[in-house]
BAPA-468587 format. One record per residue: residue in one letter; y, x, z of N, C-alpha, C, O, CB in turn. Coordinates in steps of 0.05 Angstrom, whole numbers, padded with zeros to 5 digits, always signed. Glycine has a CB too. Layout:
! residues N
AYXZYXZYXZYXZYXZ...
! end
This chain:
! residues 237
M-01267+02579-02504-01275+02558-02521-01302+02548-02523-01320+02565-02522-01268+02565-02544I-01308+02524-02524-01335+02512-02531-01337+02505-02554-01326+02484-02558-01344+02491-02517P-01346+02516-02572-01342+02509-02608-01359+02482-02612-01353+02465-02628-01356+02537-02634W-01382+02481-02595-01398+02459-02606-01393+02433-02593-01408+02414-02597-01427+02466-02604F-01368+02431-02573-01363+02410-02562-01342+02392-02579-01317+02394-02579-01355+02417-02538R-01354+02376-02592-01329+02363-02609-01332+02333-02605-01354+02324-02611-01329+02369-02643V-01312+02318-02597-01310+02291-02593-01293+02278-02610-01271+02288-02618-01302+02286-02570P-01304+02252-02620-01292+02240-02639-01263+02228-02626-01258+02228-02602-01313+02219-02650V-01249+02220-02641-01222+02200-02633-01241+02175-02621-01259+02165-02634-01199+02189-02664L-01232+02167-02595-01245+02142-02586-01225+02118-02585-01203+02120-02573-01257+02146-02556E-01232+02095-02601-01214+02073-02601-01219+02049-02592-01239+02037-02600-01207+02069-02622G-01202+02037-02573-01207+02011-02563-01187+01990-02578-01177+01993-02600-01204+02010-02532S-01185+01970-02560-01168+01948-02567-01139+01952-02556-01119+01941-02566-01181+01922-02554L-01137+01969-02536-01113+01973-02522-01102+01996-02529-01079+01999-02536-01115+01973-02497V-01121+02013-02526-01115+02045-02531-01127+02064-02543-01151+02064-02539-01115+02056-02514R-01120+02080-02557-01137+02102-02576-01129+02132-02562-01107+02141-02558-01126+02100-02613L-01152+02142-02558-01152+02170-02545-01155+02189-02568-01177+02188-02580-01176+02175-02523E-01135+02207-02574-01128+02223-02597-01133+02251-02586-01124+02254-02563-01098+02218-02609P-01146+02275-02596-01143+02298-02588-01109+02308-02579-01090+02306-02596-01157+02312-02608L-01106+02317-02558-01077+02325-02553-01070+02347-02572-01084+02367-02576-01072+02336-02524S-01047+02341-02585-01029+02362-02603-01001+02361-02598-00990+02346-02583-01032+02358-02633V-00990+02379-02611-00959+02383-02606-00948+02361-02623-00924+02357-02619-00945+02414-02616S-00960+02343-02643-00954+02319-02654-00948+02298-02633-00933+02279-02639-00976+02310-02672H-00959+02297-02608-00951+02283-02591-00922+02289-02569-00909+02274-02553-00976+02281-02579A-00919+02308-02574-00896+02323-02553-00869+02301-02550-00859+02295-02528-00884+02356-02569D-00862+02293-02574-00835+02276-02572-00842+02249-02556-00828+02241-02537-00821+02268-02605D-00868+02235-02566-00871+02210-02548-00873+02216-02516-00863+02202-02498-00899+02196-02557L-00889+02241-02514-00894+02246-02483-00871+02253-02470-00870+02250-02445-00915+02267-02478A-00848+02265-02484-00824+02270-02468-00807+02245-02461-00791+02246-02443-00807+02289-02484V-00812+02223-02475-00800+02200-02468-00817+02187-02446-00806+02176-02428-00797+02182-02492A-00847+02189-02446-00863+02173-02430-00857+02186-02399-00858+02173-02378-00897+02175-02440V-00852+02210-02400-00852+02229-02375-00829+02216-02355-00831+02210-02331-00844+02266-02384E-00804+02213-02374-00780+02203-02356-00776+02175-02350-00754+02167-02341-00755+02212-02367E-00798+02156-02355-00796+02132-02343-00797+02135-02314-00793+02158-02305-00816+02115-02353D-00802+02116-02297-00801+02113-02273-00820+02132-02259-00844+02129-02264-00805+02088-02268R-00813+02151-02243-00834+02169-02238-00848+02165-02209-00865+02181-02202-00822+02197-02241T-00841+02146-02195-00843+02145-02169-00875+02141-02162-00883+02141-02139-00824+02124-02158S-00891+02137-02181-00921+02138-02177-00930+02162-02177-00953+02165-02169-00936+02124-02196Y-00913+02187-02185-00927+02212-02185-00928+02232-02164-00928+02256-02167-00919+02225-02203C-00930+02218-02143-00924+02234-02114-00946+02251-02111-00941+02270-02096-00923+02215-02087F-00973+02251-02124-00994+02271-02113-01003+02281-02145-01024+02292-02146-01024+02254-02090T-00992+02279-02166-00997+02283-02192-00981+02297-02205-00958+02289-02204-01000+02263-02204F-00987+02321-02218-00968+02337-02237-00963+02325-02259-00979+02327-02278-00977+02363-02245V-00939+02310-02261-00932+02300-02290-00905+02318-02300-00886+02319-02284-00924+02263-02288P-00902+02333-02325-00881+02348-02334-00858+02332-02330-00862+02309-02322-00883+02356-02362R-00834+02341-02335-00808+02331-02342-00807+02339-02376-00820+02355-02389-00782+02347-02321A-00787+02319-02383-00782+02323-02413-00784+02349-02426-00796+02354-02446-00758+02315-02419H-00766+02369-02406-00763+02395-02415-00789+02412-02415-00792+02431-02431-00743+02408-02400E-00804+02407-02399-00829+02419-02391-00858+02407-02411-00881+02416-02407-00831+02412-02357V-00853+02388-02429-00876+02385-02439-00884+02406-02462-00908+02403-02466-00878+02359-02447G-00875+02425-02477-00881+02442-02493-00903+02458-02476-00927+02458-02480-00855+02456-02504D-00889+02474-02454-00909+02488-02435-00935+02471-02422-00958+02479-02421-00890+02499-02410Y-00926+02447-02414-00949+02430-02407-00978+02431-02430-01000+02436-02421-00935+02398-02406L-00971+02426-02460-00986+02424-02476-00996+02455-02482-01019+02459-02491-00974+02408-02496A-00982+02471-02478-00991+02500-02480-01016+02504-02457-01037+02514-02462-00963+02521-02473A-01009+02494-02432-01029+02500-02413-01055+02486-02420-01076+02497-02413-01020+02492-02385Q-01055+02461-02432-01074+02444-02433-01091+02458-02452-01115+02459-02445-01065+02417-02440F-01082+02471-02478-01094+02482-02494-01109+02504-02483-01133+02507-02486-01079+02488-02513E-01092+02521-02466-01111+02547-02458-01135+02536-02437-01154+02549-02430-01089+02575-02441R-01130+02513-02429-01151+02503-02411-01174+02498-02422-01194+02492-02409-01144+02481-02398A-01171+02499-02453-01202+02494-02471-01221+02513-02466-01245+02508-02468-01199+02495-02505E-01209+02543-02457-01227+02558-02458-01247+02553-02433-01269+02565-02434-01215+02582-02460Q-01241+02537-02412-01256+02528-02390-01271+02506-02392-01286+02498-02375-01242+02524-02369G-01266+02495-02417-01282+02466-02423-01267+02443-02421-01279+02422-02420-01305+02460-02403L-01236+02443-02421-01219+02422-02417-01218+02411-02445-01214+02427-02464-01192+02431-02404I-01221+02384-02451-01218+02372-02477-01192+02348-02472-01198+02325-02467-01249+02359-02487P-01168+02356-02474-01150+02338-02469-01145+02318-02493-01149+02323-02517-01127+02351-02461F-01137+02294-02483-01131+02267-02505-01103+02263-02496-01094+02271-02474-01152+02234-02501A-01087+02250-02515-01066+02234-02512-01074+02206-02514-01092+02199-02529-01045+02240-02531Q-01061+02191-02500-01070+02162-02494-01049+02148-02503-01028+02144-02491-01077+02154-02464I-01058+02137-02535-01035+02123-02553-01041+02092-02549-01062+02081-02553-01037+02133-02589R-01018+02082-02541-01024+02052-02538-01017+02037-02562-00997+02040-02576-01007+02038-02515R-01039+02020-02567-01035+02010-02594-01019+01992-02600-01013+01988-02623-01054+02001-02604A-01007+01976-02580-00984+01958-02583-00962+01970-02603-00954+01957-02623-00972+01953-02554D-00952+01995-02597-00930+02009-02609-00940+02036-02618-00923+02054-02618-00907+02012-02589D-00964+02044-02625-00975+02066-02631-00958+02094-02619-00953+02114-02632-00977+02064-02660R-00953+02091-02598-00939+02116-02585-00955+02133-02559-00972+02119-02548-00912+02104-02573A-00953+02148-02554-00969+02166-02539-00954+02158-02509-00930+02164-02505-00967+02201-02551V-00969+02147-02490-00955+02140-02463-00972+02149-02438-00973+02138-02416-00950+02107-02461G-00988+02174-02448-01000+02191-02423-01027+02208-02435-01035+02208-02458-01010+02167-02395C-01037+02221-02415-01058+02242-02421-01081+02235-02403-01079+02225-02381-01048+02272-02416T-01105+02244-02415-01123+02244-02399-01145+02267-02407-01139+02282-02426-01132+02218-02397A-01171+02272-02394-01183+02293-02407-01214+02291-02397-01218+02281-02375-01168+02321-02401Y-01233+02301-02412-01259+02313-02402-01254+02341-02389-01238+02356-02399-01279+02315-02425W-01266+02347-02369-01268+02377-02362-01287+02380-02343-01301+02360-02337-01242+02389-02351D-01291+02405-02331-01314+02418-02319-01338+02411-02327-01353+02401-02311-01314+02415-02294P-01346+02415-02350-01375+02408-02361-01390+02422-02346-01380+02443-02337-01382+02416-02392R-01417+02415-02338-01437+02428-02320-01466+02422-02338-01473+02401-02349-01436+02413-02284Y-01477+02444-02336-01501+02444-02355-01527+02446-02339-01526+02457-02317-01500+02468-02376W-01548+02438-02347-01579+02439-02329-01587+02470-02334-01590+02483-02354-01608+02414-02345P-01588+02477-02305-01598+02506-02301-01622+02516-02320-01642+02502-02321-01606+02508-02272G-01621+02539-02334-01638+02547-02349-01644+02537-02376-01658+02547-02393-01657+02546-02335R-01628+02511-02380-01629+02501-02416-01609+02513-02429-01594+02529-02418-01623+02469-02424E-01609+02506-02454-01592+02515-02469-01562+02503-02460-01559+02480-02450-01601+02510-02496R-01542+02521-02466-01515+02510-02459-01502+02487-02469-01482+02478-02457-01498+02526-02465F-01511+02476-02489-01503+02451-02503-01516+02428-02489-01511+02406-02498-01510+02451-02533D-01535+02430-02466-01546+02409-02455-01527+02405-02425-01525+02421-02406-01580+02413-02453L-01516+02383-02429-01495+02376-02408-01511+02364-02387-01530+02349-02392-01473+02355-02418R-01504+02368-02364-01515+02350-02341-01492+02332-02329-01498+02309-02324-01528+02369-02316A-01465+02341-02324-01448+02324-02318-01417+02338-02328-01411+02361-02334-01452+02317-02287I-01399+02311-02326-01375+02325-02337-01352+02308-02317-01358+02288-02304-01370+02320-02377E-01330+02319-02316-01305+02304-02301-01289+02292-02322-01285+02300-02345-01286+02323-02283I-01279+02270-02309-01256+02252-02325-01232+02264-02309-01237+02265-02284-01259+02215-02322G-01213+02270-02314-01188+02282-02296-01158+02290-02316-01157+02283-02339-01201+02314-02281F-01143+02300-02306-01115+02309-02314-01107+02282-02328-01097+02283-02351-01114+02338-02335T-01110+02261-02317-01099+02231-02319-01071+02225-02313-01063+02229-02290-01114+02213-02301W-01056+02216-02329-01034+02199-02321-01019+02183-02343-01020+02189-02367-01014+02216-02309L-01007+02162-02333-00991+02147-02352-00961+02138-02344-00952+02140-02321-01006+02122-02357A-00947+02129-02365-00920+02124-02362-00917+02099-02349-00936+02084-02351-00907+02125-02387A-00899+02092-02337-00895+02073-02320-00903+02044-02332-00915+02024-02322-00868+02076-02312S-00889+02049-02356-00894+02018-02375-00924+02011-02379-00931+01988-02383-00881+02020-02408A-00940+02031-02380-00964+02033-02388-00986+02027-02362-01010+02022-02366-00967+02060-02401Q-00975+02029-02339-00989+02023-02314-00997+01996-02310-00981+01979-02318-00973+02031-02293G-01017+01989-02300-01022+01959-02294-01028+01942-02321-01025+01918-02321-00996+01946-02279S-01034+01954-02340-01035+01942-02364-01062+01940-02377-01066+01927-02397-01018+01954-02381D-01082+01952-02364-01112+01952-02370-01119+01973-02389-01142+01975-02398-01121+01924-02382I-01094+01993-02396-01099+02018-02414-01115+02035-02399-01135+02045-02410-01075+02034-02422N-01109+02041-02372-01128+02060-02353-01156+02054-02357-01173+02071-02364-01122+02057-02320T-01161+02028-02352-01188+02016-02353-01204+02017-02376-01228+02021-02375-01186+01991-02346E-01191+02012-02399-01208+02018-02427-01204+02043-02434-01221+02052-02450-01200+02002-02453A-01185+02061-02425-01193+02095-02433-01219+02102-02413-01236+02117-02422-01164+02121-02424K-01221+02093-02391-01246+02099-02372-01271+02094-02390-01289+02110-02395-01248+02078-02343L-01268+02068-02399-01291+02054-02408-01299+02072-02433-01323+02080-02436-01285+02020-02415L-01280+02078-02449-01286+02094-02474-01298+02120-02465-01320+02127-02475-01259+02100-02492L-01286+02136-02448-01291+02163-02441-01321+02161-02427-01335+02181-02429-01265+02176-02420M-01330+02143-02414-01352+02143-02398-01371+02134-02416-01393+02145-02414-01351+02128-02374N-01368+02114-02435-01386+02109-02457-01395+02128-02475-01418+02128-02485-01376+02094-02470Y-01372+02149-02481-01388+02169-02497-01400+02189-02482-01419+02201-02491-01371+02182-02516A-01391+02193-02458-01405+02216-02440-01430+02204-02432-01447+02222-02430-01388+02225-02412F-01439+02183-02427-01467+02175-02421-01484+02168-02446-01509+02169-02445-01466+02152-02404E-01469+02159-02469-01487+02145-02492-01486+02165-02514-01501+02163-02533-01474+02114-02504N-01465+02190-02513-01473+02208-02531-01478+02233-02521-01499+02246-02525-01456+02209-02550L-01456+02242-02506-01466+02272-02490-01491+02266-02476-01505+02287-02476-01444+02285-02465R-01502+02247-02465-01523+02241-02445-01521+02254-02419-01540+02265-02408-01549+02248-02455V-01498+02253-02411-01497+02265-02381-01510+02246-02360-01513+02222-02364-01464+02270-02372A-01519+02258-02336-01530+02244-02316-01508+02231-02297-01512+02211-02284-01548+02262-02303R-01486+02244-02296-01466+02234-02279-01434+02247-02293-01430+02269-02304-01475+02245-02244V-01415+02224-02287-01388+02228-02293-01376+02230-02264-01378+02212-02247-01376+02205-02313D-01361+02255-02261-01342+02257-02235-01314+02246-02240-01304+02244-02262-01339+02288-02225L-01302+02240-02218-01276+02232-02216-01263+02238-02189-01275+02230-02169-01275+02205-02223K-01243+02249-02187-01232+02258-02160-01205+02260-02158-01191+02267-02177-01242+02283-02151T-01194+02254-02132-01162+02254-02135-01156+02262-02102-01172+02259-02084-01147+02219-02148D-01128+02272-02100-01117+02277-02076-01127+02251-02058-01124+02227-02063-01084+02281-02078A-01140+02263-02034-01145+02243-02011-01128+02224-02003-01135+02202-01994-01149+02253-01989R-01100+02234-02006-01078+02219-01998-01070+02197-02017-01057+02178-02011-01056+02235-01993N-01080+02202-02040-01066+02188-02065-01085+02160-02063-01109+02158-02069-01068+02209-02100Q-01069+02141-02052-01083+02113-02046-01084+02098-02071-01102+02082-02077-01067+02095-02024R-01061+02103-02087-01058+02092-02111-01079+02098-02135-01086+02081-02152-01033+02099-02119S-01087+02124-02134-01108+02132-02149-01132+02127-02141-01149+02123-02159-01108+02156-02153R-01139+02124-02114-01161+02119-02108-01170+02087-02113-01193+02082-02121-01163+02129-02083C-01152+02068-02109-01155+02039-02117-01159+02038-02145-01177+02022-02152-01131+02021-02108A-01148+02050-02164-01153+02053-02191-01181+02060-02196-01197+02048-02210-01135+02072-02203I-01188+02084-02180-01217+02095-02188-01237+02076-02180-01255+02069-02195-01225+02123-02173E-01235+02066-02154-01256+02044-02138-01256+02019-02164-01276+02009-02174-01239+02029-02101G-01232+02014-02169-01232+01987-02190-01246+01989-02208-01256+01968-02216-01209+01980-02204I-01254+02014-02223-01269+02016-02246-01299+02015-02240-01317+02016-02257-01260+02042-02260G-01303+02013-02216-01331+02021-02208-01346+02038-02196-01367+02032-02185-01339+02024-02221A-01329+02069-02196-01342+02090-02185-01345+02086-02151-01333+02071-02135-01326+02116-02194T-01365+02105-02147-01380+02105-02121-01368+02126-02106-01370+02149-02116-01413+02109-02122F-01352+02121-02081-01343+02142-02066-01363+02159-02051-01382+02149-02039-01327+02133-02049E-01359+02181-02053-01376+02205-02048-01370+02218-02022-01389+02227-02009-01373+02225-02071G-01347+02220-02015-01335+02232-01986-01310+02246-01995-01299+02244-02017-01356+02256-01969V-01303+02261-01971-01275+02277-01978-01281+02307-01974-01290+02316-01953-01248+02268-01957L-01277+02321-01993-01281+02353-01987-01255+02364-01984-01236+02362-02000-01297+02370-02009R-01256+02378-01959-01230+02387-01948-01224+02413-01961-01241+02431-01966-01231+02389-01918S-01195+02415-01966-01186+02442-01975-01197+02448-01997-01200+02472-02001-01189+02462-01957W-01210+02424-02021-01223+02433-02044-01211+02445-02066-01224+02459-02081-01235+02414-02054S-01184+02440-02069-01170+02449-02094-01140+02453-02085-01130+02448-02063-01173+02427-02120M-01127+02463-02106-01100+02465-02108-01087+02442-02104-01099+02424-02116-01093+02474-02128S-01063+02432-02091-01048+02409-02089-01031+02410-02113-01015+02428-02117-01033+02408-02064W-01034+02388-02130-01012+02381-02147-00991+02363-02144-00979+02351-02162-01021+02374-02164A-00986+02361-02118-00962+02347-02109-00940+02361-02108-00941+02383-02097-00964+02336-02085P-00916+02352-02119-00892+02368-02122-00885+02380-02100-00886+02367-02079-00871+02354-02131G-00877+02410-02101-00871+02426-02078-00893+02439-02064-00891+02458-02050-00858+02411-02059E-00915+02428-02070-00941+02440-02051-00958+02461-02069-00980+02466-02061-00964+02413-02040G-00948+02472-02092-00961+02488-02107-00979+02510-02094-00998+02522-02105-00943+02497-02123H-00969+02515-02065-00980+02538-02052-01001+02528-02034-01015+02542-02020-00959+02555-02035L-01004+02503-02036-01022+02491-02012-01047+02482-02020-01047+02476-02043-01011+02468-01999L-01069+02478-02007-01094+02468-02013-01093+02440-02011-01073+02433-01998-01116+02478-01997R-01108+02418-02021-01111+02390-02016-01141+02383-02011-01160+02396-02019-01101+02375-02040D-01142+02357-01993-01164+02350-01992-01170+02329-02017-01153+02313-02025-01168+02340-01965S-01194+02330-02028-01201+02316-02052-01225+02293-02045-01247+02299-02037-01210+02337-02073A-01213+02266-02051-01237+02246-02051-01255+02247-02071-01245+02252-02092-01229+02221-02053M-01282+02244-02073-01291+02248-02094-01311+02225-02099-01324+02216-02081-01300+02273-02096Y-01312+02216-02125-01326+02195-02138-01341+02199-02158-01335+02217-02174-01311+02178-02146S-01363+02184-02163-01379+02188-02189-01390+02161-02199-01393+02142-02183-01404+02209-02186V-01398+02158-02228-01417+02139-02235-01437+02155-02248-01431+02174-02263-01407+02117-02254V-01465+02149-02241-01489+02159-02244-01501+02143-02274-01493+02122-02283-01506+02152-02215A-01517+02157-02285-01528+02147-02312-01539+02116-02308-01534+02096-02321-01554+02169-02323S-01559+02119-02283-01572+02095-02272-01554+02066-02266-01564+02044-02265-01585+02104-02245E-01523+02073-02263-01508+02049-02258-01495+02045-02286-01487+02023-02294-01486+02051-02233W-01493+02067-02300-01476+02054-02322-01476+02026-02339-01456+02014-02347-01478+02071-02340G-01498+02019-02342-01504+01993-02352-01487+01974-02342-01472+01960-02357-01531+01984-02346A-01488+01972-02311-01476+01953-02294-01445+01954-02298-01430+01935-02304-01484+01959-02264V-01439+01983-02293-01410+01994-02292-01399+01979-02321-01379+01965-02321-01409+02034-02291K-01412+01983-02341-01400+01983-02371-01394+01951-02374-01373+01942-02381-01426+01997-02397N-01417+01935-02367-01413+01907-02368-01392+01894-02353-01378+01876-02363-01436+01896-02360R-01390+01904-02325-01368+01895-02309-01339+01901-02322-01322+01884-02326-01371+01908-02281L-01336+01931-02330-01312+01932-02344-01306+01918-02370-01284+01910-02376-01308+01956-02349A-01324+01916-02381-01322+01899-02404-01312+01867-02401-01293+01858-02414-01349+01899-02416G-01324+01853-02383-01316+01829-02369-01291+01827-02354-01277+01807-02351-01335+01822-02351R-01286+01854-02342-01255+01848-02335-01236+01853-02359-01217+01837-02361-01244+01868-02310L-01237+01868-02373-01218+01867-02398-01218+01845-02412-01197+01836-02417-01223+01886-02417A-01240+01833-02420-01243+01803-02434-01228+01786-02417-01211+01773-02429-01276+01790-02436R-01229+01783-02389-01212+01766-02374-01185+01768-02374-01171+01748-02376-01219+01767-02353S-01175+01792-02372-01149+01798-02368-01131+01803-02393-01108+01797-02395-01149+01818-02352S-01146+01816-02410-01129+01823-02438-01139+01811-02466-01130+01818-02488-01129+01857-02443G-01162+01790-02462-01175+01781-02487-01191+01802-02501-01196+01800-02525-01154+01770-02506W-01199+01821-02487-01211+01844-02503-01232+01836-02513-01243+01818-02502-01217+01867-02490A-01243+01847-02536-01267+01843-02553-01285+01864-02546-01277+01888-02550-01260+01842-02583P-01314+01858-02534-01330+01884-02532-01337+01897-02559-01333+01886-02581-01356+01878-02518G-01346+01918-02555-01354+01936-02576-01328+01954-02586-01313+01950-02604-01365+01918-02600E-01329+01976-02568-01299+01992-02575-01301+02009-02606-01324+02015-02612-01292+02019-02547R-01287+02014-02618-01290+02027-02642-01284+02058-02640-01262+02068-02634-01273+02014-02662V-01305+02070-02646-01297+02098-02653-01298+02111-02678-01317+02113-02694-01310+02113-02639A-01273+02123-02680-01266+02131-02709-01287+02153-02714-01301+02164-02697-01233+02142-02714G-01287+02156-02737-01306+02179-02754-01293+02208-02749-01307+02228-02749-01305+02174-02791R-01270+02208-02745-01261+02234-02743-01263+02252-02720-01256+02243-02698-01240+02233-02749H-01269+02272-02721-01275+02290-02699-01252+02316-02691-01240+02326-02709-01305+02301-02707H-01250+02324-02670-01233+02346-02665-01248+02371-02651-01271+02368-02643-01210+02336-02647Q-01236+02393-02650-01243+02416-02639-01219+02433-02630-01204+02442-02647-01260+02429-02657L-01216+02437-02603-01193+02449-02599-01190+02474-02610-01208+02490-02610-01187+02449-02576T-01164+02479-02619-01157+02511-02620-01130+02518-02608-01125+02497-02598-01157+02522-02650G-01126+02522-02607-01106+02528-02590-01097+02511-02563-01079+02518-02549-01085+02529-02606S-00948+02096-02051-00960+02078-02036-00977+02059-02049-00966+02046-02066-00943+02067-02024C-01007+02052-02044-01019+02040-02059-01013+02009-02066-01002+01994-02049-01041+02044-02051P-01020+02001-02092-01018+01972-02094-01040+01955-02081-01058+01968-02070-01018+01965-02123V-01041+01935-02080-01064+01912-02071-01090+01916-02083-01095+01910-02106-01056+01881-02080P-01107+01926-02069-01136+01929-02085-01147+01908-02105-01148+01885-02096-01158+01930-02066L-01154+01911-02126-01165+01896-02143-01190+01881-02131-01208+01893-02120-01170+01911-02164P-01189+01858-02133-01212+01841-02125-01236+01845-02136-01237+01854-02159-01208+01815-02129P-01258+01840-02120-01287+01852-02130-01296+01840-02154-01291+01816-02154-01310+01847-02111L-01306+01848-02173-01314+01838-02197-01337+01822-02197-01357+01831-02186-01317+01858-02214P-01338+01798-02207-01365+01781-02203-01386+01795-02219-01381+01807-02240-01363+01750-02212P-01410+01792-02209-01432+01797-02223-01437+01790-02252-01427+01769-02260-01450+01788-02210T-01451+01805-02270-01453+01796-02298-01475+01781-02295-01487+01778-02273-01455+01818-02321E-01482+01772-02318-01511+01753-02317-01529+01771-02326-01553+01765-02328-01514+01724-02338
! end
């Protein structure tokens, strides 16, 4: 566990990111049983596996995972999960001096896909990482075969850095014994201002989103086939 790593509840207009807890189990058990055809390369538990899934996420806190439930504000239900993980530190500095962090372990119920929830969640997470944790870069990666996920990552403005072969265990169903190639992406601190403005503009155009996400004052500490690519976003003034 990383006892100092406390992240506030992050709240936007469409989604609220809450610390993942057993209180989200019932909603997630419903969410995972919606149309599952988009989960070809991503592990998403079945309803009867949600308890074990939550336990595994809490155990990963020992390696720096900070998991969130994605709460759809329209009905106040948990419709997916996401996380900060793989925190990396500046060599030779204090342990709390972060250099980079990854956003991953992300999935959404079918009814929440294509709704801008993912876009706003990424905006909230990157905003906190760059402006509060003061990281130099945010990593995102996915199975190199997962064109749907790659389109989504590219759509938020992350830069493709290449494919690392046999990089990690495959999360595709039935491939638990195989290694996968991972497509690597990032946003670095010098790019964040432009990425933030473009995401905010995209949300405003598509969802009537109001700039300036709310960040609740509550903190938590853990205890226990591709769609048509999004068109390029116009430059901001």
